[in-house]
MIDO-891045 format. One record per residue (C-alpha): x, y, z; residue in one letter; residue number from 0. Coordinates in steps of 0.1 Angstrom, whole numbers, plus 5000, padded with zeros to 4 digits. Example, Ala and Ser with C-alpha at 12.3 -4.5 7.8 and 13.67 -1.06 7.14 Angstrom:
MIDO-891045
<node><u>5123</u><v>4955</v><w>5078</w><rest>a</rest><nr>0</nr></node>
<node><u>5137</u><v>4989</v><w>5071</w><rest>s</rest><nr>1</nr></node>
This chain:
MIDO-891045
<node><u>0584</u><v>4397</v><w>6369</w><rest>x</rest><nr>0</nr></node>
<node><u>0568</u><v>4418</v><w>6392</w><rest>x</rest><nr>1</nr></node>
<node><u>0574</u><v>4432</v><w>6420</w><rest>x</rest><nr>2</nr></node>
<node><u>0556</u><v>4415</v><w>6454</w><rest>x</rest><nr>3</nr></node>
<node><u>0521</u><v>4428</v><w>6451</w><rest>x</rest><nr>4</nr></node>
<node><u>0519</u><v>4441</v><w>6419</w><rest>x</rest><nr>5</nr></node>
<node><u>0488</u><v>4430</v><w>6398</w><rest>x</rest><nr>6</nr></node>
<node><u>0491</u><v>4409</v><w>6366</w><rest>x</rest><nr>7</nr></node>
<node><u>0467</u><v>4415</v><w>6339</w><rest>x</rest><nr>8</nr></node>
<node><u>0465</u><v>4382</v><w>6316</w><rest>x</rest><nr>9</nr></node>
<node><u>0436</u><v>4402</v><w>6299</w><rest>x</rest><nr>10</nr></node>
<node><u>0461</u><v>4425</v><w>6278</w><rest>x</rest><nr>11</nr></node>
<node><u>0500</u><v>4396</v><w>6287</w><rest>x</rest><nr>12</nr></node>
<node><u>0509</u><v>4366</v><w>6275</w><rest>x</rest><nr>13</nr></node>
<node><u>0540</u><v>4353</v><w>6282</w><rest>x</rest><nr>14</nr></node>
<node><u>0567</u><v>4327</v><w>6260</w><rest>x</rest><nr>15</nr></node>
<node><u>0590</u><v>4313</v><w>6276</w><rest>x</rest><nr>16</nr></node>
<node><u>0623</u><v>4309</v><w>6258</w><rest>x</rest><nr>17</nr></node>
<node><u>0649</u><v>4285</v><w>6262</w><rest>x</rest><nr>18</nr></node>
<node><u>0670</u><v>4315</v><w>6277</w><rest>x</rest><nr>19</nr></node>
<node><u>0650</u><v>4314</v><w>6306</w><rest>x</rest><nr>20</nr></node>
<node><u>0632</u><v>4349</v><w>6304</w><rest>x</rest><nr>21</nr></node>
<node><u>0603</u><v>4363</v><w>6287</w><rest>x</rest><nr>22</nr></node>
<node><u>0589</u><v>4384</v><w>6259</w><rest>x</rest><nr>23</nr></node>
<node><u>0553</u><v>4404</v><w>6271</w><rest>x</rest><nr>24</nr></node>
<node><u>0526</u><v>4411</v><w>6246</w><rest>x</rest><nr>25</nr></node>
<node><u>0498</u><v>4428</v><w>6239</w><rest>x</rest><nr>26</nr></node>
<node><u>0469</u><v>4402</v><w>6234</w><rest>x</rest><nr>27</nr></node>
<node><u>0452</u><v>4428</v><w>6206</w><rest>x</rest><nr>28</nr></node>
<node><u>0483</u><v>4430</v><w>6193</w><rest>x</rest><nr>29</nr></node>
<node><u>0487</u><v>4389</v><w>6190</w><rest>x</rest><nr>30</nr></node>
<node><u>0449</u><v>4387</v><w>6177</w><rest>x</rest><nr>31</nr></node>
<node><u>0452</u><v>4413</v><w>6148</w><rest>x</rest><nr>32</nr></node>
<node><u>0484</u><v>4396</v><w>6138</w><rest>x</rest><nr>33</nr></node>
<node><u>0468</u><v>4360</v><w>6140</w><rest>x</rest><nr>34</nr></node>
<node><u>0445</u><v>4375</v><w>6122</w><rest>x</rest><nr>35</nr></node>
<node><u>0460</u><v>4393</v><w>6092</w><rest>x</rest><nr>36</nr></node>
<node><u>0479</u><v>4362</v><w>6088</w><rest>x</rest><nr>37</nr></node>
<node><u>0452</u><v>4337</v><w>6081</w><rest>x</rest><nr>38</nr></node>
<node><u>0437</u><v>4364</v><w>6056</w><rest>x</rest><nr>39</nr></node>
<node><u>0464</u><v>4367</v><w>6042</w><rest>x</rest><nr>40</nr></node>
<node><u>0466</u><v>4326</v><w>6041</w><rest>x</rest><nr>41</nr></node>
<node><u>0427</u><v>4327</v><w>6026</w><rest>x</rest><nr>42</nr></node>
<node><u>0439</u><v>4356</v><w>6003</w><rest>x</rest><nr>43</nr></node>
<node><u>0460</u><v>4338</v><w>5984</w><rest>x</rest><nr>44</nr></node>
<node><u>0456</u><v>4302</v><w>5965</w><rest>x</rest><nr>45</nr></node>
<node><u>0438</u><v>4291</v><w>5933</w><rest>x</rest><nr>46</nr></node>
<node><u>0408</u><v>4308</v><w>5924</w><rest>x</rest><nr>47</nr></node>
<node><u>0388</u><v>4297</v><w>5893</w><rest>x</rest><nr>48</nr></node>
<node><u>0358</u><v>4316</v><w>5879</w><rest>x</rest><nr>49</nr></node>
<node><u>0337</u><v>4310</v><w>5849</w><rest>x</rest><nr>50</nr></node>
<node><u>0314</u><v>4337</v><w>5833</w><rest>x</rest><nr>51</nr></node>
<node><u>0275</u><v>4336</v><w>5820</w><rest>x</rest><nr>52</nr></node>
<node><u>0279</u><v>4369</v><w>5794</w><rest>x</rest><nr>53</nr></node>
<node><u>0240</u><v>4376</v><w>5781</w><rest>x</rest><nr>54</nr></node>
<node><u>0232</u><v>4403</v><w>5751</w><rest>x</rest><nr>55</nr></node>
<node><u>0205</u><v>4419</v><w>5757</w><rest>x</rest><nr>56</nr></node>
<node><u>0189</u><v>4439</v><w>5730</w><rest>x</rest><nr>57</nr></node>
<node><u>0176</u><v>4471</v><w>5734</w><rest>x</rest><nr>58</nr></node>
<node><u>0157</u><v>4478</v><w>5701</w><rest>x</rest><nr>59</nr></node>
<node><u>0125</u><v>4464</v><w>5692</w><rest>x</rest><nr>60</nr></node>
<node><u>0126</u><v>4462</v><w>5656</w><rest>x</rest><nr>61</nr></node>
<node><u>0092</u><v>4438</v><w>5652</w><rest>x</rest><nr>62</nr></node>
<node><u>0082</u><v>4470</v><w>5670</w><rest>x</rest><nr>63</nr></node>
<node><u>0094</u><v>4497</v><w>5644</w><rest>x</rest><nr>64</nr></node>
<node><u>0084</u><v>4473</v><w>5616</w><rest>x</rest><nr>65</nr></node>
<node><u>0047</u><v>4472</v><w>5624</w><rest>x</rest><nr>66</nr></node>
<node><u>0042</u><v>4509</v><w>5638</w><rest>x</rest><nr>67</nr></node>
<node><u>0062</u><v>4532</v><w>5604</w><rest>x</rest><nr>68</nr></node>
<node><u>0060</u><v>4558</v><w>5639</w><rest>x</rest><nr>69</nr></node>
<node><u>0077</u><v>4548</v><w>5660</w><rest>x</rest><nr>70</nr></node>
<node><u>0115</u><v>4557</v><w>5656</w><rest>x</rest><nr>71</nr></node>
<node><u>0146</u><v>4548</v><w>5686</w><rest>x</rest><nr>72</nr></node>
<node><u>0139</u><v>4566</v><w>5702</w><rest>x</rest><nr>73</nr></node>
<node><u>0103</u><v>4558</v><w>5709</w><rest>x</rest><nr>74</nr></node>
<node><u>0100</u><v>4543</v><w>5749</w><rest>x</rest><nr>75</nr></node>
<node><u>0075</u><v>4518</v><w>5727</w><rest>x</rest><nr>76</nr></node>
<node><u>0104</u><v>4505</v><w>5705</w><rest>x</rest><nr>77</nr></node>
<node><u>0126</u><v>4496</v><w>5737</w><rest>x</rest><nr>78</nr></node>
<node><u>0126</u><v>4467</v><w>5755</w><rest>x</rest><nr>79</nr></node>
<node><u>0122</u><v>4471</v><w>5798</w><rest>x</rest><nr>80</nr></node>
<node><u>0144</u><v>4448</v><w>5806</w><rest>x</rest><nr>81</nr></node>
<node><u>0171</u><v>4472</v><w>5781</w><rest>x</rest><nr>82</nr></node>
<node><u>0155</u><v>4500</v><w>5806</w><rest>x</rest><nr>83</nr></node>
<node><u>0159</u><v>4481</v><w>5837</w><rest>x</rest><nr>84</nr></node>
<node><u>0191</u><v>4476</v><w>5831</w><rest>x</rest><nr>85</nr></node>
<node><u>0207</u><v>4503</v><w>5825</w><rest>x</rest><nr>86</nr></node>
<node><u>0189</u><v>4522</v><w>5850</w><rest>x</rest><nr>87</nr></node>
<node><u>0200</u><v>4499</v><w>5878</w><rest>x</rest><nr>88</nr></node>
<node><u>0231</u><v>4502</v><w>5864</w><rest>x</rest><nr>89</nr></node>
<node><u>0232</u><v>4544</v><w>5860</w><rest>x</rest><nr>90</nr></node>
<node><u>0245</u><v>4543</v><w>5825</w><rest>x</rest><nr>91</nr></node>
<node><u>0210</u><v>4555</v><w>5807</w><rest>x</rest><nr>92</nr></node>
<node><u>0220</u><v>4589</v><w>5797</w><rest>x</rest><nr>93</nr></node>
<node><u>0251</u><v>4569</v><w>5785</w><rest>x</rest><nr>94</nr></node>
<node><u>0243</u><v>4546</v><w>5761</w><rest>x</rest><nr>95</nr></node>
<node><u>0221</u><v>4566</v><w>5741</w><rest>x</rest><nr>96</nr></node>
<node><u>0224</u><v>4545</v><w>5707</w><rest>x</rest><nr>97</nr></node>
<node><u>0209</u><v>4520</v><w>5692</w><rest>x</rest><nr>98</nr></node>
<node><u>0230</u><v>4488</v><w>5710</w><rest>x</rest><nr>99</nr></node>
<node><u>0222</u><v>4465</v><w>5734</w><rest>x</rest><nr>100</nr></node>
<node><u>0238</u><v>4461</v><w>5766</w><rest>x</rest><nr>101</nr></node>
<node><u>0261</u><v>4428</v><w>5775</w><rest>x</rest><nr>102</nr></node>
<node><u>0252</u><v>4417</v><w>5811</w><rest>x</rest><nr>103</nr></node>
<node><u>0278</u><v>4389</v><w>5829</w><rest>x</rest><nr>104</nr></node>
<node><u>0280</u><v>4371</v><w>5858</w><rest>x</rest><nr>105</nr></node>
<node><u>0295</u><v>4345</v><w>5878</w><rest>x</rest><nr>106</nr></node>
<node><u>0278</u><v>4312</v><w>5877</w><rest>x</rest><nr>107</nr></node>
<node><u>0303</u><v>4290</v><w>5885</w><rest>x</rest><nr>108</nr></node>
<node><u>0334</u><v>4292</v><w>5910</w><rest>x</rest><nr>109</nr></node>
<node><u>0364</u><v>4265</v><w>5919</w><rest>x</rest><nr>110</nr></node>
<node><u>0387</u><v>4271</v><w>5948</w><rest>x</rest><nr>111</nr></node>
<node><u>0417</u><v>4256</v><w>5941</w><rest>x</rest><nr>112</nr></node>
<node><u>0405</u><v>4226</v><w>5919</w><rest>x</rest><nr>113</nr></node>
<node><u>0437</u><v>4222</v><w>5907</w><rest>x</rest><nr>114</nr></node>
<node><u>0421</u><v>4191</v><w>5882</w><rest>x</rest><nr>115</nr></node>
<node><u>0398</u><v>4214</v><w>5867</w><rest>x</rest><nr>116</nr></node>
<node><u>0421</u><v>4239</v><w>5862</w><rest>x</rest><nr>117</nr></node>
<node><u>0444</u><v>4218</v><w>5845</w><rest>x</rest><nr>118</nr></node>
<node><u>0415</u><v>4203</v><w>5825</w><rest>x</rest><nr>119</nr></node>
<node><u>0407</u><v>4241</v><w>5808</w><rest>x</rest><nr>120</nr></node>
<node><u>0442</u><v>4250</v><w>5799</w><rest>x</rest><nr>121</nr></node>
<node><u>0447</u><v>4222</v><w>5779</w><rest>x</rest><nr>122</nr></node>
<node><u>0412</u><v>4220</v><w>5763</w><rest>x</rest><nr>123</nr></node>
<node><u>0401</u><v>4255</v><w>5764</w><rest>x</rest><nr>124</nr></node>
<node><u>0435</u><v>4281</v><w>5769</w><rest>x</rest><nr>125</nr></node>
<node><u>0457</u><v>4262</v><w>5747</w><rest>x</rest><nr>126</nr></node>
<node><u>0485</u><v>4252</v><w>5770</w><rest>x</rest><nr>127</nr></node>
<node><u>0487</u><v>4285</v><w>5782</w><rest>x</rest><nr>128</nr></node>
<node><u>0482</u><v>4285</v><w>5821</w><rest>x</rest><nr>129</nr></node>
<node><u>0479</u><v>4327</v><w>5822</w><rest>x</rest><nr>130</nr></node>
<node><u>0454</u><v>4344</v><w>5837</w><rest>x</rest><nr>131</nr></node>
<node><u>0438</u><v>4357</v><w>5807</w><rest>x</rest><nr>132</nr></node>
<node><u>0404</u><v>4350</v><w>5797</w><rest>x</rest><nr>133</nr></node>
<node><u>0388</u><v>4321</v><w>5776</w><rest>x</rest><nr>134</nr></node>
<node><u>0353</u><v>4318</v><w>5756</w><rest>x</rest><nr>135</nr></node>
<node><u>0345</u><v>4284</v><w>5760</w><rest>x</rest><nr>136</nr></node>
<node><u>0321</u><v>4271</v><w>5741</w><rest>x</rest><nr>137</nr></node>
<node><u>0288</u><v>4244</v><w>5748</w><rest>x</rest><nr>138</nr></node>
<node><u>0305</u><v>4211</v><w>5734</w><rest>x</rest><nr>139</nr></node>
<node><u>0339</u><v>4222</v><w>5757</w><rest>x</rest><nr>140</nr></node>
<node><u>0311</u><v>4225</v><w>5785</w><rest>x</rest><nr>141</nr></node>
<node><u>0297</u><v>4189</v><w>5778</w><rest>x</rest><nr>142</nr></node>
<node><u>0330</u><v>4175</v><w>5770</w><rest>x</rest><nr>143</nr></node>
<node><u>0341</u><v>4186</v><w>5815</w><rest>x</rest><nr>144</nr></node>
<node><u>0308</u><v>4171</v><w>5822</w><rest>x</rest><nr>145</nr></node>
<node><u>0315</u><v>4141</v><w>5806</w><rest>x</rest><nr>146</nr></node>
<node><u>0352</u><v>4138</v><w>5813</w><rest>x</rest><nr>147</nr></node>
<node><u>0342</u><v>4142</v><w>5848</w><rest>x</rest><nr>148</nr></node>
<node><u>0315</u><v>4116</v><w>5851</w><rest>x</rest><nr>149</nr></node>
<node><u>0336</u><v>4092</v><w>5830</w><rest>x</rest><nr>150</nr></node>
<node><u>0362</u><v>4094</v><w>5861</w><rest>x</rest><nr>151</nr></node>
<node><u>0339</u><v>4094</v><w>5889</w><rest>x</rest><nr>152</nr></node>
<node><u>0325</u><v>4062</v><w>5873</w><rest>x</rest><nr>153</nr></node>
<node><u>0356</u><v>4042</v><w>5867</w><rest>x</rest><nr>154</nr></node>
<node><u>0373</u><v>4061</v><w>5898</w><rest>x</rest><nr>155</nr></node>
<node><u>0397</u><v>4071</v><w>5872</w><rest>x</rest><nr>156</nr></node>
<node><u>0419</u><v>4101</v><w>5877</w><rest>x</rest><nr>157</nr></node>
<node><u>0443</u><v>4100</v><w>5849</w><rest>x</rest><nr>158</nr></node>
<node><u>0411</u><v>4115</v><w>5835</w><rest>x</rest><nr>159</nr></node>
<node><u>0416</u><v>4145</v><w>5855</w><rest>x</rest><nr>160</nr></node>
<node><u>0448</u><v>4143</v><w>5865</w><rest>x</rest><nr>161</nr></node>
<node><u>0463</u><v>4170</v><w>5894</w><rest>x</rest><nr>162</nr></node>
<node><u>0479</u><v>4200</v><w>5887</w><rest>x</rest><nr>163</nr></node>
<node><u>0511</u><v>4214</v><w>5908</w><rest>x</rest><nr>164</nr></node>
<node><u>0510</u><v>4247</v><w>5909</w><rest>x</rest><nr>165</nr></node>
<node><u>0516</u><v>4280</v><w>5933</w><rest>x</rest><nr>166</nr></node>
<node><u>0495</u><v>4279</v><w>5961</w><rest>x</rest><nr>167</nr></node>
<node><u>0472</u><v>4251</v><w>5941</w><rest>x</rest><nr>168</nr></node>
<node><u>0465</u><v>4234</v><w>5968</w><rest>x</rest><nr>169</nr></node>
<node><u>0467</u><v>4192</v><w>5972</w><rest>x</rest><nr>170</nr></node>
<node><u>0475</u><v>4172</v><w>5947</w><rest>x</rest><nr>171</nr></node>
<node><u>0464</u><v>4135</v><w>5963</w><rest>x</rest><nr>172</nr></node>
<node><u>0438</u><v>4115</v><w>5948</w><rest>x</rest><nr>173</nr></node>
<node><u>0416</u><v>4119</v><w>5985</w><rest>x</rest><nr>174</nr></node>
<node><u>0381</u><v>4127</v><w>5993</w><rest>x</rest><nr>175</nr></node>
<node><u>0382</u><v>4159</v><w>5984</w><rest>x</rest><nr>176</nr></node>
<node><u>0394</u><v>4158</v><w>5948</w><rest>x</rest><nr>177</nr></node>
<node><u>0368</u><v>4135</v><w>5945</w><rest>x</rest><nr>178</nr></node>
<node><u>0341</u><v>4157</v><w>5959</w><rest>x</rest><nr>179</nr></node>
<node><u>0353</u><v>4186</v><w>5935</w><rest>x</rest><nr>180</nr></node>
<node><u>0344</u><v>4165</v><w>5909</w><rest>x</rest><nr>181</nr></node>
<node><u>0307</u><v>4160</v><w>5920</w><rest>x</rest><nr>182</nr></node>
<node><u>0308</u><v>4193</v><w>5926</w><rest>x</rest><nr>183</nr></node>
<node><u>0323</u><v>4203</v><w>5892</w><rest>x</rest><nr>184</nr></node>
<node><u>0289</u><v>4177</v><w>5875</w><rest>x</rest><nr>185</nr></node>
<node><u>0261</u><v>4192</v><w>5900</w><rest>x</rest><nr>186</nr></node>
<node><u>0270</u><v>4237</v><w>5893</w><rest>x</rest><nr>187</nr></node>
<node><u>0276</u><v>4223</v><w>5847</w><rest>x</rest><nr>188</nr></node>
<node><u>0240</u><v>4211</v><w>5852</w><rest>x</rest><nr>189</nr></node>
<node><u>0226</u><v>4241</v><w>5871</w><rest>x</rest><nr>190</nr></node>
<node><u>0240</u><v>4255</v><w>5839</w><rest>x</rest><nr>191</nr></node>
<node><u>0226</u><v>4233</v><w>5809</w><rest>x</rest><nr>192</nr></node>
<node><u>0194</u><v>4232</v><w>5829</w><rest>x</rest><nr>193</nr></node>
<node><u>0187</u><v>4266</v><w>5818</w><rest>x</rest><nr>194</nr></node>
<node><u>0156</u><v>4283</v><w>5799</w><rest>x</rest><nr>195</nr></node>
<node><u>0179</u><v>4306</v><w>5784</w><rest>x</rest><nr>196</nr></node>
<node><u>0220</u><v>4281</v><w>5779</w><rest>x</rest><nr>197</nr></node>
<node><u>0217</u><v>4287</v><w>5746</w><rest>x</rest><nr>198</nr></node>
<node><u>0216</u><v>4327</v><w>5745</w><rest>x</rest><nr>199</nr></node>
<node><u>0246</u><v>4323</v><w>5768</w><rest>x</rest><nr>200</nr></node>
<node><u>0283</u><v>4331</v><w>5757</w><rest>x</rest><nr>201</nr></node>
<node><u>0308</u><v>4316</v><w>5787</w><rest>x</rest><nr>202</nr></node>
<node><u>0342</u><v>4321</v><w>5795</w><rest>x</rest><nr>203</nr></node>
<node><u>0365</u><v>4304</v><w>5825</w><rest>x</rest><nr>204</nr></node>
<node><u>0392</u><v>4328</v><w>5848</w><rest>x</rest><nr>205</nr></node>
<node><u>0413</u><v>4319</v><w>5870</w><rest>x</rest><nr>206</nr></node>
<node><u>0444</u><v>4337</v><w>5900</w><rest>x</rest><nr>207</nr></node>
<node><u>0462</u><v>4330</v><w>5920</w><rest>x</rest><nr>208</nr></node>
């Protein structure tokens, strides 16, 4: 309520009528902030799924050492340039003083609340343990997953990839989103199989929620 002639700046005041015929006033900027925080919390919660690719990059060019007896492990000519580039970018060249190479890890596939794919990893890779751990996934297992997705999609048979219930795991319905996730999984895996250095990569699956 306002006195006669008083001005109300609607940019800053929102009125929420209640069943008690009263009004509550709230600053709009506060309302927007609370809504944004609430939305961010909702977005952050849920099943996140990661497939990581790891590759070992050698440091020492053993062939160069064999061909030239004047070279040593510390000779620039005996160190692969790719190893130099990696440790320099990571600002770790002064730390990496041994003869060993470096392991590089990247996320090569990501899913959000694709609980049927997560269930497959749990059952076929993690030994039934759904504990947010990181698990090695062989090349054969990745091919098996792709084939299972293809069969389920072709036969429209969700029993091959049944949804899994869980805390904020997403929908359990067999709907267009379910089939879309399966199609996207096939695309993600096909892209990996086409990589020229696929055989040199090792893969690990992890999840969080």
